[in-house]
N, C-alpha and C positions, 0 to 999 in steps of 0.2 A: 202510611204510605208506600207504594210500591219501591222494590230495589231499583238501582238504575242499572242492575244485572240484565236487567228484564230484556228476553232476547228479541232482536228485531225483525219485525216482519221486511220481507223481500218487495212490496210493491207500494206500500201506503206508511204515512208518517205515525200511523199511530197503532198500538197493539191493544188487542182484549186481555184483559188482567186475567189471571189464572187463580181461581181460590181452591183448586186442588193441591197447588203448590204453596199456597200462600193459607194456613190453617186462620190468620187472623182476618184474613179479609171477610169482613160482612158487611162491607157496601161502604160507597165513600160519595163525599160531597163532589158535586162538581166545579172544580175551581175557575172557571169563568165567573167574571166578576156580577155577572147580571142573571146569575143564574142558583146555585148554591144547592140545585136538587141531589136528593138522595139516588143513588145508583145502585142495585148489587151488583151489575156487573158492567164497572167500571171500563175506563178503555184509557191506556198511557201515552202520553204524547210523546214520540223520540227524540224531538228536536227541543221544547221547554220543558221537558222532564215534569208534566204536571199530568193530575187526574181529571179526564173530564166524561158527563153522560154521552150519551147517546148521539144524542141532537146535535153536541159542539166536540164531537172528536175528531173531526179536521182540522188542519191550520187556518183555513179560512175560516170556519166558525166560530172558532174561539180567539181569533185574530192572535195568533202566536208572535211571541215577542223574539222568538229565536229560528222563525219561519226559515226553512231548506236546510236546517243543521243536519238533517237525519240524511236528506239525499246527497249532501257533500260528503260524510262519510262512507256511505255508500258507493258514491263513483270514485273515491280515492282506494277504496277496497278493491275496486276495478279495475282502477291502472295497475296493481302491483300482478295484476294477471297477464299473460301474456296475450297478446291479438292475435286474432285468427287472419286479419286483412293484412294490406300491402305495410310492411315492415312490422315490428313489435314495440308495443307503447312502453317507452319509459317507466321505470320504476318512480314512485314519488317522492323518493327518497334521494332522485337524483337531482344534485346541485343544478341551478341553472344558469344558462347559458344563450348564445342566443343562434338560432337559425342556422343550419352551416350552408343554407345558400347566400352566396355573395351578394344580393341586389336585395334579400331581406333583413328586415330591421327586427324580427319579431324574437321576444325573449320566451324560450321554452323552458318546462320542466318546472312552471308552477300550476297551481290547480285549476286556473283557467287556460290554459295555454299547456297542454302537457305537449311531451316532443314524441317524435316518431322515428324510431332507427330503421335505417336503410341497410340490408342485410347484404347485398350487392356492393357497394361504394365504402360500407362502415362506418355511414355518418349519422347526426341526428337532425332530422326537419320538422319545420312546423307543420300543421296540418294543411297546410295550403302546398307546400312543398314537397309532401311524404310520396308522391308516383316516382317512378323513375324519370318520365319524359318531362315532368314539373321541375328538378334539378339537374337535368343534362347526365345523367349516373352512365351512361354511354361511354363517356367524353373523359371519366375520372378517375384517377388513379387509385385504388382501393387503397384506405389506410390500415396499414400493417400487411397486403399484400399485392401479389402482383400476376392476377389470373390470366389464363391463358389469352381470352377474349380481347385483355388488350394489345397483348403482344401483336396479336393479328391487326389491328386498327392501326398500332404504332408502324406496320409493314405495309398497310396500304398507303397511309401518308407517305412515308419513305419512298414510295413506288412511283406515286403522283410527283415527290419534289423529283425525283431522278428522271423521269420522264419530260418535264417541264425542261431540264437542263441538258437531256439527247435533244428535243427538240431544238433547241438555242444553238447545240453544236452542229445539227444536219443543217442550218441557216448557213452557219457561216462554211459548212464543207462546201454546201453549195455555191458558195461566191469566190471559190477555185477559177483559174482558167482551165477548165475542162473543154475538151473540141466539142462542136457542133455535130448531130449526127449527120451522117451524109444523105445524099439525095434521095428521097421516097417513092418517086414516078418510076414506075416497071420497069420502064425503059432505059430512065436512067442508071437504075439500080441493075439493071442486066450486063450495061456496059461495063461498071465499075467493078460487078463481080468478076468478069471474064477477064477486065485488066489486074485484076486480084489474083487470080488464078494461076497468072504467068509469072508474077514475081513473090507469090506466098512461098515460104519455107518450112520444112515441117519434118516429121518423120516420114521418111521413104515407105516404112513398111505397114502404114496407116493405107487400106484399100483404096481405093479411087472412090467407090461410091459411099464411103463411109467418112471422107474428108469434109472437112466444115473451116472456110475461110472467112475468118476476120481480120481487123487492124486492131492492133496491141500498143497501148502509150504508157508511160511510164512518168507520173508527176516528178517533177525536178528534184523535189528535196527526197525523192526513194531510191535514187540510181545515182552514180558516180558520173555518167556521162548527163549532157544537158539536153533536157526533151526530148529523149531517146521515141523511137517508136520504131514500129515494124510489120510487114505483115505477112501471116502466117496460116499457119492450116493444123488442125487438131481433130481428133477421131471425136466424132458425133456420139458416142457411147463412152465418153469419159468423164467425169464430174470437175466442177467449176475448180474443187481444190487442185486435178493434178493439171489442169491447163494454169493455173497460177504460179506453180513449180518450175514448169516448163517455160513459159514466158518471163518468169525473174531470172532464169539462167541467161535465155537468148538476151534480154536488155539489161542485164548488168546490176540486178537491183538486189540487193542483200536482204535473204529471205530467212528470217529467225523466228518462224511461225510455231515451229517444235521447240524452240528452245525459250519461248519467253510466255508467261500468261496473260502479262498487261498489252491490254489492246492499243495503247498507244505505240509499241513496238509491231502488231501485228499488220501483215499485209490484206490488202481484201479487193477484189474486182467490183470495179462498178460500170454498169453497162450504160453506155451513152445514150439507145435509143429508148433503152424501158426504162432510163431513168430511177435506176435504183441497186442496191448494192445486193450481189449475188450469194446466195448461200454456197458454202463449201461443196455440198452434197449433191445440189444439183445437176442434173443431165446437160451439158452442152448441147445435143440435138435439140434439147426441151427449153433453154433457156436463152438460147440464141439463133441468128440466121446468117447466113454467108453473106459476108457483106456489112455487118455490123462492127460497133466498134467497144472496146472494151478498156479501160485504165485502170493501171495497177497504182492503190492508193494507202498510205500508210496512216494508223493512227484515227481513223473513219469510225469504230466501234464496230459494234457485230450487225448485222443485216436486221435482227429484230432483238432488241434489247431484253435482258431479263431483269424486269422491274423488282419482281421481289427479292431475288437473292443477290442483285448485284453488290 
């Protein structure tokens, strides 16, 4: 009988016995029950470990009592090698465990259901959930690590949360008792501007052709006086931030924009006709027209919030 150490063939359940390495091999009788033929070049079955003739060398032809044993050994040997596919196949010595996908009940790490390791989230999955899109990999915190892409995802989610909160705050601000826009017809606007020019106050050094005449009001909670308002003219070349400083002084509004970084303390300029908060660096002549109305508001936040680094 041939030794059990006979090398295994890579693709068949049987291997031809080698008389060059076994000097005692002078032929073997086929061990199939109904054959018993003497064969001088017999074949060794790697599943049941018996010897057969050419006609009965396959597992099917000799009705192998341990069919598939050689294939199982071969598969387990392959499992011990890294896979070139998605993830790395777990070694057969790994203890059994459930698939890391929450909705999956499959037990992995067995001979029939090998596990696959995802190197992105550092978890083990069954074959059905081995791909990243199948186990929602991009939204998982990697075990033992926190890569940069997770930080980006968290920042994006936080930005959307802040955006929703910002939108809610804007709706609340809109409910404040703000003044209505002045008449929009050309004739009515011309009459109003001419009247405004007679009462508006400002820096006399500003050239006449550079002057822009507007109504300025301050919300009650931002000033010492009650519902203060006034008519003023400013240089068209100024920026909104400079107009804010001048208007705050004129209406006795406390301005601590340069002392506090908290938006709750900062003053902002709301353009009634435009329906928006103006940026500090906008040019007066670009953002406003003579006859417009602006309101000084506190704690309304930036014109455009920084959603990522807020």
